[in-house]
C-alpha positions, 0 to 999 in steps of 0.5 A: 116554396116560391108561389107564382105571384100572378096565381097566389095571393099568399100562403102559409103552413097551418097546424091541422086543427087551426086550419079546420077551425078557421075554415069553419069560422071564416070560410071566406078566407079560403078559395072555393075549391080549397075546402073540397080538396081538404075534405078529399085528402082527409077522407083518403088519410082516414080510409 
């Protein structure tokens, strides 16, 4: 994966539990829309 440097400051792979924990403790590390997308995906996976 090669993100466009004009659109993305950084990226990485996160273990699910680590990402959830970090989002809860430090939401400012993520874009505003990221939490909404994660919630939507989680709902779809558990449906």
